[in-house]
N, C-alpha and C positions, 0 to 999 in steps of 0.2 A: 805810147806802143803798148800792142797786143800780144799776146803770149806768143803768135807763132813765130811774130819778129823778134822776142826776147830770146825764143829759142834759138834759132838763125844770131845772134847777135853774140849770142854767149858759145857756140861750135865755133863759130870765128875768131872765137880770140882763145880757144884752149889750146896749150901744150903743156909740158909734159913739168913744166917752171910753175904750173897753174894748181899743178896735183898736191895735196896735202900729203905732209912725209907718214904721217898716217892711217893715209888709206891705201897704200902701196900693197903691204903684205897683203890686205885684204883682197884686193884686184889681183892681188900673183896668185894666191889659194882658190879665186873664180876661174883663172887662167888654165891652172893646175890638173883643178878636179876637170875641171871642162874638155880637157884632152885626152885625158884617161879615159873617159865614158864615151869620148866620140872615138879611138880608136877601139873599143867594145862594139859599138856603133856601126861601124865601116863595116862589122860580119855580121851581122841583121839580115835576113831576107830584106826589107825594105830598103837598103843605102844601095844594093845593085839597080832597083827598079828606077828610083828616081836619078844615077848614074847614065842609066842607059838613056834614058826620058830625054837628055839635054846634049846625047849625042859622045857622052863620055866612051872612047872606043879601048884606052889603058886599064889597069887593075888597079883596084881600089888596095891595094897596097905600098903604089907610089904616092898616092895623095897620104895613107899612112906617114910617109917617108918624109914629110912636105918634099917633097919635090916640083920642081917646074910641071905643068900638066899645058895641054892643048885646052884648058877650059879661059875662060871668061870669068872676071872674077866674082859676079852673080851667080854663074851658076856653080863654081867653085863652095859657094858658101850655099847654097842650097845643099849638096851633098854633103858638107860638113854640117850643117844644122841638124837636117834631117838624123845624121847618123851619132847628135849632139844627146837627141831627144828619145833615139829608138829605146833606148831601157828603161826608160823616166828617171836614170841614175842622176841624174842631172841637178846641179844645187838648185835652190831658191829664192827669193826675196819677193817680197812686194806681192805676196799670190802668187807668185809667176817664176819661169824661170831664164832670168837674167843671163847668166853665163852662155847658156844652151845656141843664145838669139846672136850677141854680143862676141863672143871669142870666134865662131866661124867669119861673122862679118868681116872681125877683124884681121884674122889671121887672110883671108880673102883677098882685102882689099892693100894690105901691110905687103903679101907678096906680089901684089901687083905695082905698087909704088915703091917697093924697096925701105918701106918703114923699118928703123929696128924699136927695141924691146919698150925704150920710153913713151916712142909716138903713139907706140900699140896702147898703154898704162892711160896714156893719155885718154885718148879715143874711147877706151870700154868706159873709165869714169866717165867720160861727155854722156855717152849711152844710156848708163845706170842711170846719170841725173838727171835727163829727163825721163826715162822712166818713173824716176820717185817724184817727182815735179808734178804728174800727169797723174799719176795714181793718186796722191793725195788731195785731191781737188773733188775725189769723187766721193759721196757720201758712203754708198752700196759699195758690191763687190757684181762684177761687170757678167759674171760666172749665172749670176741670176737670171739676167737676161738672154742668156747662150751663149755670150761670147765666151774666147778662148784668152784670155786675158794679157797671154802671155804673147800671141799674137796679134791683138790689139795693140797695146801698147809699146811691143816689141819691134815692129815696123820703123816705126817714127825713131825709137831710140837707133836700131841699127843706121835709119840715113844721117842722124845726128853723127853717131858715128866715123863714119863714110866722110859725112863731110870735113872730120878735123883731120884726118887722114889725105882725104885729097886737098885742104886746102881751100877748101869753099871761103870766098866771103859775102859778108853778112846776108846781102840778097841774093845770092845764088843759092845759100843755104837757108833761107826761109821761103827760098821755091822749093827746094827738095822736102823741108818739112811737110808744108804743104802739096807736095805731089805725094807725098808715104800717108797721108791723113787719108788718100783716097783707094790706096791699095793695101790697106790691114783690112786681114779676114781670117777665122777660122770659128767655127762653133764645135758646143760641147759635148754635140749628139754624137760626134764623132768621136771618145775619147776610149780606149780599148781597143782601135784599130790602127792600124798603119798611118792613115789622112793625121792622128793626133803629134806623133813625130813631123810629117811633112808639115805641117804647120809652120815649123818652127823654120824647118829649113826654107819653105818657101816669105817667111818673116824676115830671114836674113839676106834672100837674095831680093826681095821688094824695096826692101831698104836702102841697099848697094841698086839699084835701077832706077828710083828715085835723084840721087843725086846727080846717075850720068843723066837722067833724061834734062837735069835744070840746067846741067854746061851745055847740052847739047840745045838750048834753047824752050826749054816746052815751060810755060807758064804757071803759076796754081795763085790761090785768091791769099793776100797777105795775112787774113784773118781766118785760116782753114780749119783749125783748130778753135778757137774760142766763139768762135761766131755763133748765134743762135742757133743755125742750122748746121751745123758744122761736126768735128771729128768728137769733141767730148759729150757735146749733148746728145749726142746721136746713140752713143753706144752705153750711154746711161742708163741700167733701167729704170729709173724712176725721174730723169730729166733735174736730177736733186746736185750738179756739178757747178763748184765755184769756177767760173769764168773770168772774174773780174780785176782777182788780186794779183800786185806781181808777182814775178817768179823770184824766187829766190836763189833759184841758180849759180854757183860760184861763188854764193856768199853762205848760205848754212847749205851744208853735206851731207845730201841722205845718206849716203852710204855710212855713214858713223852710226845712222838710227834702225837699219832694216839687214846691214852688212849683208853675206853670204851664207847662207844655211847648206851646208855640209851633207846630201842624203847619203847614210851607211844602207838603206834599205831601195833596193830597186823598183821601189812602188811607187803609187800618187803619195804624195807630202802630207795628205790630208788622213793615213794611215798610218805615221808613223808612229805618232802618239799613243796609238792602239797598240801596236806590235809593243813599244818598249814598256807599256802596264803589261799585259801578257805575258811577256819574258821574264820580267822583275818577279811579276806575281809567281809563274811556275816555278824559277828557281828558288824566291823565298819559302815557298811553302814546301817545294818537294813535290808538285802534283804530274798524277798522270793522265793524262786526257785521256784517256779512257774512263775514270771515275768522276768527268765530269758530264751531267744532266741538261745543263746548260746555259749560255754565257749572254748577258744584259751589256754592249757594248755602249759607250756613255760618249758620243762625238759630239763634234758640234755641226751646225743643220746645214751650213754648207758645203762642210765636205761628207756629207752624209747624201747628200745631192749628186755631188763628183761620183762618189765611192755608189754608183749605182750599180754593179753586176752583184745578185746575191748570189748566185751561184753559177760561179764561171766555170767555162770548160774550156777554158785557155791559158796561155802564161797570157797574153794580153790583155783578154777581160781578166782577171785574178788582182793586176795592180790597179788598177777600181774598185776594189770589194773589200768591204770592213771586214766582212764573213772570212774570206781567206785570210788577212793580216792577223784578223787571232786566230785563228785555226794553224795556218803555218807558225805563228807564235806557241800555241801549247802542244804540239805537235812536235813541231825539231826546235824549239828554245831562239831559233832564229830565224831571218828572212832573207836570204840570198839567191844568188842565180839557180843555184840547186834547186829552192821549193820555189821559183816563180818560171817554172818549166811545167809542159805540156802533161808530163809524167807524174808531178809533185800531187797539182791538180788534181788528176784524174783520179789520184785514190782512192780506196771506197772512202777509209779510214777520212780523209780529208774531204772529204762529198759529205758524212753522214756528222762530221763536227760543227762545216759552217749551216747546215742543216738548223743547229740546236741554236744560231745565235742569233739574237736579237737588236736590231739598232736603234738608238735609241737618241735623235735629235736634241742634242742643247744649243736653246739658243741663245742664251746670255751670250755677248762680247767681251770678249778680250779688251782690255785694256790697249789700245793705242793700234791694234790689229780687225776690223766690223770684219771684218772676215774667217776668226776664229774665236772658239769657245774658250772660258778663260783655263781652262783644264778638259782632258779627255780620259777616262778611265775604263775599269772592265770590271764587271762582277760576276762571278761564277757561282752558281748552285750543283753539291756536289752528289753523286749520286747515296752518299749518305745521310746527304739531309744538311748538312753546313753550306754556309753562304762566306764565300772567301771576297774581300775587297780588295783592287790592288792602287799602289799608291795614282794619286791624282798628279799623274803628268802635264805642266805647263809647255819647258823648254824639250824638244825631244834630244836624244844622242847627235853633234853634227851642226845643234843651231848656231850660232852667232852669239848667243848669251851663252854659252857654255863654252863653247870653241871648240878645235878641234887638232890635235897634237898632230907633228908630224911625222910621228911613227905609225898613225892613222892614217892619215891620209895619202902617204906613201903605199901602205897597204890596200888601200882603193883602188889608188892609180897600179901597181903592179898588177893585181887581178885583174883589172880592167882591160889592161894595156897587151896582157897574154894573148890574145883575139888576132895581136899585130905581130909582134915583137917580144923579142925573147928576156931573160930580167934582168940583164946585163945592161941593154939595150935602155928598157924602160926607166931603168937608175939613170943612166947619163940624160935623157929626157927628161925625167922627174928633177935633176938635179938642174938641167940647161934650164927649163919656168919657173923651177923655185927662184932662180938669179934673172929672172929676164927686163928687170933693170939694166943690165949687160948686156942683153942680148942683141947682137948687130943687125939681125935679121931673120926673120921666119925659115931662108933656107941653113939657119944656122943651130935650126934644129936639127939635127944629124941626119943630113941628108944622106947617109951611107947605114938609115938603117934596111936592115933585112926579115924581111918578110916571114914567120915562122911559119904562115903557110905555101911558101913557096919553094 
């Protein structure tokens, strides 16, 4: 049995009773965090653009209320997925953004088929495990070839999640996975533009399209993933990818190894350790940023390529800038929505400090994660000649290995949800998501919520 078929067999047999008990709170965290950032993202300019493109004539507040719409599930997934990634505030794992793909795909599909919270958890976990199975076969990182990993692996993962909710048998699920392999797309060069969040919306949409095409009778190759001219080798930077070992799906759970990393800054994950390092040094040393003569930012080689904007001029560009991350941390002592704004980015002192930052790529690889260095840190030279070195940061705040407290998750959720609902409504929604295993349906996610914007 080849890998494509193994994935098809796995999703065809995936139900909530197969979900390990300890995986449930991890999935619940991913769901909760993703819904919060999606509500914020629905208020971003990119969301009405894609909504209009698919012919949605209603209010995005209707989508925020989880009300039935006239949208087909794949198109709803497109809007939700784009919104989920619009702020680049969504969680990460496997050097990608699993929840921003899987939660929109699952919510859209579950609304159509009437699935409950337990079925949603099973579908999410199936997609996550497919993502991990594919990623762990690659010796490098897709970024090296210009691919957006979330858009590539996520399309197949979304198809797997959809197949679970639609109850596809192994033959049909295998065809859906093969179809999804030809729908994956997204390039790094579009980072820092609206097209980046569109990648994830399109990914969720394509995953749902793949299952429907399979149901309609469209065929695909049964070895589309593992063939020498198949998906894994096609996207691999050096074609150094394991296509032969048997899958561990349902036997060893990838989610326990990588978990979900909750972002506490609305910028590229590759910049988070730098922000932690800069803020920590600023607070511990009482640094006045006006006395900084220069900054040497030590960051993983992979992240240094992704953080490509050395002198950003917009909030979108700033999300992918190591120089901005350091400047925000030094000047504001934080990096939140107020900092990731055109007004802050264009401040003369921010622009000036970014010009004092030199990025040094670290080529050493972290154990178990070849896309990152063991540590990131910053070194400051002050105007009086002093040299100050930050703590070396391995796991940033919100990382799976450090965990996230419920009150911290709630604070982020409430801040994000304020774009669409009031605080009391946000609290009820948060509590419903935290109790996802007992959720009756998507419609139970407070269909009476009223948009603060209406």
